[in-house]
C-alpha positions as CSV (number, residue, x, y, z in Angstrom):
1,M,-37.4,8.3,-47.8
2,E,-37.3,11.2,-45.3
3,E,-37.2,8.7,-42.4
4,Q,-34.3,6.9,-44.1
5,Q,-32.3,10.1,-44.4
6,Q,-33.0,10.9,-40.8
7,N,-31.7,7.5,-39.8
8,L,-28.7,7.9,-41.9
9,G,-28.1,11.2,-40.3
10,D,-28.2,9.6,-36.8
11,V,-25.7,6.9,-37.9
12,L,-23.3,9.5,-39.3
13,A,-23.6,11.5,-36.0
14,V,-22.8,8.4,-34.0
15,R,-19.7,7.8,-36.0
16,R,-18.5,11.3,-35.6
17,E,-19.2,11.1,-31.9
18,K,-17.1,7.9,-31.8
19,L,-14.2,9.7,-33.4
20,K,-14.5,12.6,-30.9
21,T,-14.3,10.2,-28.0
22,L,-11.3,8.5,-29.4
23,Q,-9.5,11.9,-29.9
24,E,-10.4,13.0,-26.4
25,E,-9.0,9.6,-25.0
26,G,-5.7,10.2,-26.9
27,K,-6.5,7.5,-29.5
28,N,-6.9,9.6,-32.5
29,P,-6.4,7.2,-35.5
30,F,-5.6,10.0,-38.0
31,I,-2.2,10.7,-36.3
32,I,-1.1,7.1,-37.1
33,T,0.8,7.5,-40.4
34,K,2.6,4.2,-40.7
35,F,1.9,0.5,-40.3
36,D,4.2,-2.2,-41.4
37,V,2.5,-4.7,-43.6
38,T,4.2,-8.0,-44.2
39,A,1.5,-10.0,-46.0
40,H,-1.6,-9.6,-48.2
41,A,-4.8,-11.4,-48.1
42,R,-4.6,-13.0,-51.6
43,D,-1.1,-14.4,-50.9
44,I,-2.3,-15.9,-47.6
45,N,-5.4,-17.4,-49.2
46,E,-3.5,-18.9,-52.2
47,K,-0.4,-20.0,-50.4
48,F,-1.8,-21.0,-47.0
49,E,0.7,-23.8,-46.4
50,E,3.6,-21.2,-46.6
51,Y,1.8,-18.9,-44.1
52,E,0.2,-21.4,-41.7
53,E,1.1,-20.8,-38.0
54,K,3.3,-17.8,-39.1
55,T,2.8,-14.3,-37.7
56,V,1.8,-11.7,-40.2
57,S,0.9,-8.0,-40.3
58,I,-1.9,-7.0,-42.6
59,A,-4.0,-3.9,-43.1
60,G,-7.3,-3.1,-44.8
61,R,-10.9,-2.1,-44.4
62,I,-13.5,-3.9,-42.3
63,M,-16.3,-5.1,-44.6
64,A,-18.3,-7.4,-42.2
65,K,-18.7,-8.2,-38.5
66,R,-20.0,-11.3,-36.8
67,G,-19.9,-12.8,-33.4
68,Q,-20.8,-11.6,-29.9
69,G,-19.5,-11.7,-26.4
70,K,-15.8,-12.7,-26.1
71,V,-15.3,-13.8,-29.7
72,G,-15.7,-12.0,-32.9
73,F,-15.1,-12.6,-36.6
74,Y,-14.4,-9.7,-39.0
75,D,-13.9,-9.7,-42.8
76,L,-10.9,-7.6,-43.7
77,Q,-10.5,-6.5,-47.3
78,D,-7.1,-5.2,-48.5
79,S,-6.0,-4.3,-52.0
80,T,-5.8,-7.9,-53.1
81,D,-8.6,-9.9,-51.5
82,K,-10.6,-10.6,-48.3
83,I,-9.6,-12.6,-45.3
84,Q,-11.3,-13.4,-42.0
85,L,-10.0,-12.1,-38.7
86,F,-10.5,-14.1,-35.5
87,L,-10.8,-11.9,-32.5
88,K,-10.8,-13.3,-28.9
89,K,-11.0,-11.1,-25.8
90,N,-8.2,-12.9,-23.8
91,L,-5.8,-12.3,-26.7
92,L,-6.5,-8.6,-27.2
93,E,-6.1,-6.0,-24.5
94,N,-8.2,-3.5,-26.4
95,Y,-11.0,-5.9,-27.2
96,D,-13.7,-3.7,-25.8
97,D,-12.6,-0.8,-28.1
98,I,-12.3,-3.2,-31.1
99,K,-16.0,-4.1,-30.7
100,K,-16.9,-0.5,-31.2
101,T,-15.3,-0.3,-34.7
102,D,-17.6,0.1,-37.6
103,I,-17.8,-1.5,-41.1
104,G,-15.6,0.7,-43.3
105,D,-13.0,1.4,-40.7
106,I,-9.4,0.8,-41.8
107,V,-7.4,-1.3,-39.4
108,G,-4.0,-2.9,-39.0
109,V,-3.8,-6.4,-37.5
110,K,-1.0,-8.6,-36.4
111,G,-1.6,-12.3,-35.7
112,E,-1.1,-15.9,-36.6
113,V,-2.5,-17.6,-39.7
114,F,-4.6,-20.7,-39.2
115,K,-7.8,-22.5,-40.3
116,T,-10.9,-22.6,-38.3
117,H,-12.8,-25.7,-37.5
118,M,-15.0,-24.9,-40.5
119,G,-11.9,-24.8,-42.7
120,Q,-11.9,-21.0,-43.1
121,I,-8.4,-19.4,-43.5
122,S,-8.1,-16.8,-40.8
123,I,-5.7,-14.6,-38.8
124,R,-5.8,-15.1,-35.0
125,A,-5.4,-11.4,-34.0
126,T,-3.0,-10.5,-31.2
127,E,-2.7,-6.8,-32.0
128,F,-5.4,-4.6,-33.5
129,T,-4.8,-1.0,-34.5
130,L,-7.5,1.4,-35.8
131,L,-5.8,3.3,-38.6
132,S,-8.6,5.4,-40.0
133,K,-12.2,6.0,-38.8
134,S,-14.9,5.8,-41.5
135,L,-17.3,8.6,-41.0
136,Q,-19.5,7.6,-43.9
137,V,-21.7,4.5,-44.3
138,L,-20.9,2.0,-47.0
139,P,-23.7,0.8,-49.3
140,E,-25.2,-2.7,-48.4
141,K,-23.6,-5.6,-50.2
142,Y,-26.8,-6.7,-52.0
143,H,-28.8,-3.6,-52.2
144,G,-26.1,-1.0,-52.4
145,L,-24.3,0.7,-55.2
146,K,-26.1,-0.6,-58.2
147,D,-26.8,2.6,-60.2
148,M,-24.2,2.7,-63.0
149,D,-24.2,6.5,-63.1
150,L,-23.5,6.8,-59.4
151,R,-20.8,4.0,-59.7
152,Y,-19.0,6.0,-62.4
153,R,-19.3,9.2,-60.4
154,Q,-18.1,7.6,-57.2
155,R,-15.5,5.2,-58.4
156,Y,-13.8,5.1,-54.9
157,V,-17.0,3.7,-53.4
158,D,-17.5,1.3,-56.3
159,L,-14.0,-0.1,-55.8
160,I,-14.8,-0.8,-52.2
161,V,-18.2,-2.4,-52.5
162,N,-17.5,-4.1,-55.9
163,P,-13.8,-5.3,-55.6
164,E,-14.1,-7.1,-59.0
165,V,-13.9,-3.6,-60.6
166,R,-10.3,-3.4,-59.5
167,D,-9.4,-6.0,-62.0
168,V,-10.3,-3.5,-64.8
169,F,-7.9,-0.9,-63.4
170,V,-5.1,-3.5,-62.9
171,T,-5.6,-4.9,-66.5
172,R,-5.6,-1.4,-68.0
173,S,-2.4,-0.5,-66.1
174,R,-0.7,-3.8,-67.4
175,I,-1.8,-3.1,-71.0
176,I,-0.3,0.5,-70.9
177,S,2.9,-0.9,-69.4
178,K,3.2,-3.7,-72.1
179,I,2.4,-1.2,-74.9
180,R,5.4,0.8,-73.8
181,Q,7.6,-2.3,-73.5
182,F,6.5,-3.4,-77.0
183,L,7.3,0.0,-78.6
184,D,10.5,0.5,-76.6
185,D,11.8,-2.9,-77.7
186,R,11.2,-1.9,-81.4
187,G,13.3,1.3,-81.0
188,F,10.6,3.9,-80.4
189,L,11.2,6.8,-78.2
190,E,8.5,8.0,-75.8
191,V,8.0,11.7,-75.6
192,E,5.8,14.3,-74.0
193,T,4.3,17.1,-76.1
194,P,2.4,20.3,-75.1
195,V,-1.1,20.0,-73.8
196,L,-1.9,23.6,-74.6
197,N,-1.6,24.7,-78.2
198,T,-2.2,27.9,-80.2
199,L,-3.9,25.7,-82.9
200,A,-6.4,22.9,-82.4
201,G,-5.1,20.5,-85.1
202,G,-4.6,16.9,-85.9
203,A,-8.2,15.8,-85.9
204,N,-11.7,17.1,-86.6
205,A,-13.1,17.9,-83.2
206,R,-14.4,20.8,-81.1
207,P,-11.6,21.9,-78.7
208,F,-11.8,23.2,-75.1
209,V,-10.6,26.8,-75.1
210,T,-8.7,28.6,-72.4
211,H,-6.8,31.8,-72.1
212,H,-3.1,32.5,-71.3
213,N,-3.0,35.5,-69.1
214,T,0.7,36.4,-69.6
215,L,0.7,36.2,-73.3
216,N,-2.9,37.4,-73.5
217,I,-3.8,34.8,-76.2
218,P,-6.4,32.0,-76.5
219,L,-5.1,28.5,-76.2
220,Y,-6.6,25.1,-76.9
221,L,-6.4,21.8,-75.1
222,R,-5.1,19.4,-77.7
223,I,-7.6,17.2,-79.5
224,A,-4.8,15.0,-80.8
225,L,-1.1,14.2,-80.5
226,E,-0.4,14.2,-84.2
227,L,1.3,17.4,-85.1
228,P,4.0,17.7,-82.4
229,L,5.0,14.1,-83.0
230,K,5.3,14.7,-86.8
231,R,7.5,17.7,-86.1
232,L,9.8,15.4,-84.1
233,I,10.0,13.1,-87.1
234,V,11.0,16.2,-89.2
235,G,13.5,17.1,-86.6
236,G,15.4,13.7,-87.1
237,F,13.9,11.1,-84.8
238,D,13.0,7.9,-86.7
239,K,10.4,6.5,-84.3
240,V,8.4,8.3,-81.6
241,Y,5.3,7.7,-79.6
242,E,3.1,9.2,-77.0
243,I,0.5,7.9,-74.6
244,S,-1.3,10.9,-73.1
245,R,-4.6,12.6,-72.5
246,V,-6.5,14.5,-75.2
247,F,-9.6,16.6,-74.8
248,R,-12.6,16.9,-77.2
249,N,-15.4,19.2,-76.2
250,E,-18.2,17.1,-77.6
251,G,-20.8,14.5,-76.6
252,M,-20.5,12.1,-73.8
253,D,-22.0,8.9,-72.4
254,A,-20.9,5.9,-70.2
255,T,-18.2,4.8,-72.6
256,H,-17.2,8.2,-74.2
257,N,-15.5,10.9,-72.1
258,P,-14.4,14.3,-73.4
259,E,-11.0,13.6,-71.7
260,F,-9.4,10.2,-72.7
261,T,-6.1,8.6,-73.3
262,L,-4.7,8.3,-76.8
263,L,-1.7,6.3,-78.3
264,E,-0.1,7.7,-81.4
265,T,3.0,6.3,-83.0
266,Y,5.0,7.8,-86.0
267,E,7.8,6.0,-87.8
268,A,10.1,7.2,-90.7
269,Y,11.0,5.0,-93.6
270,T,8.0,2.8,-93.7
271,D,4.5,2.9,-95.1
272,Y,1.0,1.8,-94.0
273,N,1.8,-1.8,-94.6
274,G,4.6,-1.5,-92.0
275,V,2.2,0.1,-89.5
276,M,-0.4,-2.6,-90.0
277,D,2.3,-5.3,-89.4
278,M,3.2,-3.5,-86.2
279,V,-0.5,-3.2,-85.0
280,E,-1.1,-6.9,-85.6
281,A,2.0,-7.8,-83.7
282,L,1.0,-5.4,-80.9
283,Y,-2.4,-7.0,-80.4
284,A,-1.0,-10.6,-80.3
285,Y,1.8,-9.4,-77.9
286,L,-0.7,-7.7,-75.5
287,A,-3.0,-10.7,-75.6
288,Q,-0.2,-13.1,-74.7
289,E,1.4,-10.9,-72.1
290,V,-1.7,-9.6,-70.3
291,A,-4.1,-12.6,-70.7
292,G,-1.6,-15.3,-71.2
293,T,-3.2,-16.5,-74.6
294,T,-3.7,-15.3,-78.1
295,D,-6.9,-17.3,-78.4
296,W,-9.2,-14.2,-78.3
297,N,-11.7,-12.9,-80.8
298,L,-9.4,-10.1,-82.0
299,T,-6.3,-12.4,-82.4
300,A,-7.9,-15.7,-83.0
301,R,-6.6,-15.9,-86.6
302,P,-3.0,-15.8,-87.5
303,S,-1.4,-12.7,-89.1
304,P,-1.6,-11.1,-91.5
305,W,-5.2,-10.0,-91.1
306,R,-7.3,-9.7,-94.2
307,R,-6.5,-6.6,-96.1
308,P,-9.2,-6.0,-98.8
309,S,-9.2,-2.7,-100.6
310,S,-12.4,-0.7,-100.0
311,A,-13.5,2.8,-99.0
312,P,-13.7,4.3,-96.5
313,A,-10.6,3.6,-94.6
314,W,-11.6,1.8,-91.4
315,W,-11.5,-1.7,-90.1
316,T,-14.4,-4.0,-89.5
317,W,-14.8,-7.5,-88.2
318,S,-16.0,-10.6,-90.0
319,R,-16.5,-13.8,-88.2
320,N,-14.4,-12.5,-85.2
321,T,-11.5,-12.2,-87.8
322,P,-9.6,-8.8,-87.7
323,V,-9.9,-7.1,-91.1
324,W,-8.2,-4.0,-92.4
325,I,-10.4,-2.0,-94.8
326,L,-8.1,0.0,-97.0
327,T,-8.7,3.0,-99.3
328,P,-7.3,2.1,-102.7
């Protein structure tokens, strides 16, 4: 272990020395603040016929290096996918500098889209610009970032070495966007309410406590969105909702965080049956809009969901069928 740490320290020192040399030669990558991107890896891979023999500009992180001598092959990963770079010395004036780049460096490349003799979609680079020097070493592909605790703590590294995790972020963003669209189309008004309150109300949970210096009073980070939203209904709004962060100073694990996002809606002139109708419609809408199908466990059965009367008031699942459990 000690030897590995020493070797890692040597590698990091080499990378910093490379950056120092670049800066001394007037090639500091960190002063380059703009690079015009005209295409992305996924589009090129999926629509090769549209891009074939066309010149594109693409930017991303170097994830692998192969080849030697006057020809090299790099794997570049952008925000959408990976694509291979074909580097040839007689096409690049700075080829010798390019060979000194490291895995993890962020580069911008301009070149022509083509397929190699092996059928690999690639970009034949004619311009290669180092945009950011990576001073840290990425985990290995097969023996790298596997510890779940570390992956949660270093999400940025997790996203680099496990790009499939990105789909979770993208899907969550689409779900939030579609929730807003669904509620807006039904006449709900989105609002923002205070995060700091003089009373920790709306739920039964232990709050985080802070202090307001100017007013010299204790304040609580909200544990729910309920009370301010209800006050807006009292004030004359018929339909309001908020999607925001709440804070509960309690236990935590890999799937429970003291800080999390909550959706609350309030609507005048309806009852719990109207709310249940809306929630059922929301689930079906999200499944169709985000996943393209309602053939999911939660929405595999048509509305209305079963609504048997039973205490306490929560919902359970029976044979993958959504069930409302109601207090009589």
